[in-house]
DRENKOL-107624 format. One record per residue (C-alpha): x, y, z. Coordinates in pm, whole numbers, padded with zeros to 5 digits, always signed. Layout:
N
XYZ;...
***
This chain:
269
+11193+11287+08555;+11004+11251+08823;+11233+11424+09045;+11213+11747+08761;+10850+11695+08855;+10836+11724+09170;+11053+12005+09164;+10796+12222+08957;+10545+12124+09145;+10658+12206+09481;+10826+12508+09343;+10541+12692+09239;+10375+12937+09483;+10043+12823+09397;+10102+12503+09540;+10190+12598+09868;+09891+12901+09828;+09698+12603+09819;+09801+12401+10110;+09787+12693+10334;+09410+12809+10200;+09281+12446+10254;+09466+12435+10629;+09263+12795+10674;+08910+12666+10723;+08999+12404+11006;+09196+12730+11194;+08880+12956+11158;+08672+12694+11290;+08926+12618+11605;+08952+12961+11654;+08550+12994+11668;+08527+12707+11930;+08773+12881+12125;+08572+13183+12109;+08218+13090+12184;+08301+12728+12344;+08044+12532+12159;+08060+12247+11924;+07836+12058+11753;+07649+11784+11979;+07795+11430+11927;+07671+11302+11591;+07624+11625+11452;+07852+11826+11260;+08216+11734+11121;+08336+11409+11322;+08566+11464+11617;+08438+11807+11652;+08261+11765+11966;+08519+11628+12134;+08808+11882+12062;+08711+12071+12357;+08833+11808+12624;+09079+11689+12403;+09270+11913+12136;+09476+11607+12017;+09190+11510+11864;+09156+11826+11631;+09374+11639+11363;+09048+11424+11285;+08868+11691+11288;+09063+11887+11008;+09071+11646+10812;+08675+11588+10834;+08632+11954+10757;+08815+11951+10453;+08755+11605+10354;+08378+11695+10171;+08475+11956+09973;+08782+12209+10006;+09081+11877+09984;+08907+11739+09674;+08931+12078+09476;+09271+12081+09588;+09352+11752+09504;+09139+11824+09145;+09311+12122+09056;+09668+12036+09121;+09587+11694+08906;+09372+11859+08660;+09644+12072+08546;+09947+11816+08525;+09904+11699+08187;+09654+11971+08007;+09868+12252+08241;+10123+12148+07982;+09946+12120+07658;+09771+12476+07743;+10097+12635+07772;+10252+12479+07464;+10503+12249+07622;+10371+11962+07629;+10486+11856+07252;+10855+11961+07397;+10830+11742+07679;+10755+11413+07481;+10932+11532+07205;+11258+11412+07464;+11339+11047+07509;+11139+10984+07817;+10829+10827+07664;+10447+10920+07723;+10440+10641+07977;+10736+10785+08144;+10600+11129+08181;+10251+10985+08287;+10437+10796+08580;+10601+11087+08650;+10302+11339+08647;+10088+11058+08866;+10346+11027+09168;+10392+11389+09203;+10068+11449+09198;+10023+11124+09437;+10301+11262+09629;+10079+11607+09680;+09828+11441+09787;+10006+11328+10093;+10185+11614+10174;+09845+11817+10133;+09715+11565+10400;+10019+11527+10642;+10037+11911+10632;+09666+11938+10770;+09698+11647+11025;+10022+11817+11155;+09880+12192+11166;+09599+12051+11290;+09759+11924+11587;+09947+12186+11628;+09658+12389+11657;+09466+12192+11865;+09698+12127+12159;+09756+12513+12142;+09379+12590+12185;+09259+12328+12346;+09334+12110+12656;+09530+11839+12551;+09499+11479+12677;+09563+11191+12451;+09493+10925+12648;+09166+11089+12767;+08841+10924+12641;+08952+10950+12264;+08748+10603+12150;+08444+10677+11950;+08290+10398+12084;+08368+10602+12503;+08672+10396+12575;+09041+10536+12637;+09329+10482+12454;+09665+10521+12480;+09918+10744+12318;+10031+10479+12134;+09724+10407+11989;+09608+10708+11956;+09919+10833+11733;+09905+10498+11499;+09503+10501+11423;+09586+10886+11325;+09884+10747+11131;+09566+10507+10958;+09348+10781+10947;+09588+10991+10730;+09656+10705+10500;+09305+10606+10466;+09205+10989+10350;+09542+10993+10110;+09410+10666+09940;+09046+10834+09898;+09190+11154+09792;+09373+10924+09540;+09060+10782+09305;+09001+11224+09282;+09372+11260+09154;+09265+10999+08907;+08967+11096+08786;+09097+11426+08743;+09467+11339+08557;+09234+11111+08343;+09059+11374+08192;+09341+11567+08200;+09471+11392+07883;+09137+11435+07715;+09119+11814+07748;+09412+12064+07696;+09223+12321+07959;+09345+12223+08320;+09011+12418+08441;+08806+12146+08221;+08965+11849+08409;+08925+11972+08740;+08550+12070+08725;+08481+11731+08513;+08667+11546+08816;+08437+11762+09080;+08113+11746+08898;+08161+11355+08921;+08220+11412+09240;+07964+11624+09351;+07749+11377+09157;+07818+11113+09369;+07736+11297+09665;+07367+11407+09574;+07348+11040+09461;+07404+10911+09793;+07141+11100+09965;+06876+10961+09714;+06687+10660+09839;+06640+10525+09446;+07032+10578+09443;+07072+10321+09687;+07155+10009+09469;+07484+10217+09325;+07530+10370+09637;+07809+10110+09766;+08003+10219+09425;+07981+10581+09477;+08337+10697+09457;+08271+10966+09767;+08070+10644+09921;+08340+10564+10208;+08532+10895+10287;+08457+10889+10617;+08515+10553+10698;+08824+10636+10895;+08638+10744+11169;+08612+10362+11234;+08985+10335+11272;+08870+10519+11599;+08602+10230+11737;+08678+10002+12003;+08761+09748+11820;+08840+09914+11478;+08600+09808+11244;+08742+09703+10925;+08437+09645+10702;+08376+10007+10551;+08788+10029+10565;+08854+09740+10351;+08541+09863+10108;+08693+10186+10029;+09008+10121+09976;+08914+09813+09725;+08680+10098+09601;+08940+10347+09566;+09216+10104+09401;+08943+10011+09106;+08894+10387+09019;+09243+10414+09042;+09377+10140+08822;+09075+10167+08572;+09127+10555+08559;+09466+10507+08485;+09456+10263+08247;+09234+10478+08028;+09434+10811+08103;+09778+10605+07970;+09554+10406+07679;+09477+10795+07548;+09776+11000+07601;+09988+10698+07412;+09769+10755+07185;+09669+11116+07117;+09782+11295+06864;+09967+11628+07071;+09957+11991+06920;+10038+12226+07167;
***
């Protein structure tokens, strides 16, 4: 069942179009940086963007920082929102659950397919970012790569980049959980995706308000950019651990709600 869902997902042209479009913005930013030789000053703009002019090996991290606030969550929400609601809209959901696979097994297969999409998308963004970075900029992996101003070896840079990719993937699992949960409540993939995005937009807006500071540590977008702490010397684990724990809570709770609803609802489409 899981293999079937993965084949369905990755054989759809729109899956690869989504990934391609997602990579378009970092490429455009890189080209503009090369043409103008102007980057944001340190501390301004997306993380690591000011450092890529002297070290193209850091562009994968800048690419992740560029797509993370908006475009990556949109891509994940669209795919996850379509997972169950898309089947209902197409009228194929009742035929799927009529087969001897069980609703729980079907939901798990949908979930794993979405998680694989998240991982593939984040890895593709990082790989394309690296290729673009080393092609358009000078690549000196051991020169001034630490946010703290210290140097990192090639091995340290690769390991910490891997950590960052994993952290961003886990952060997007929270987005997928929201969209998948909403997808079990509606027959409209668009409604499920918009519901997840509405939660994330509200979270981002509340995070900027002083009045919302008591709930700020619990907002789903609060620790998204904590992957930058992997590149401090030493690594600052506080926000990273909090971010992983927070996303874990959201994923468990939302998937529990999705399972409870999907296994008990009447499916007529």
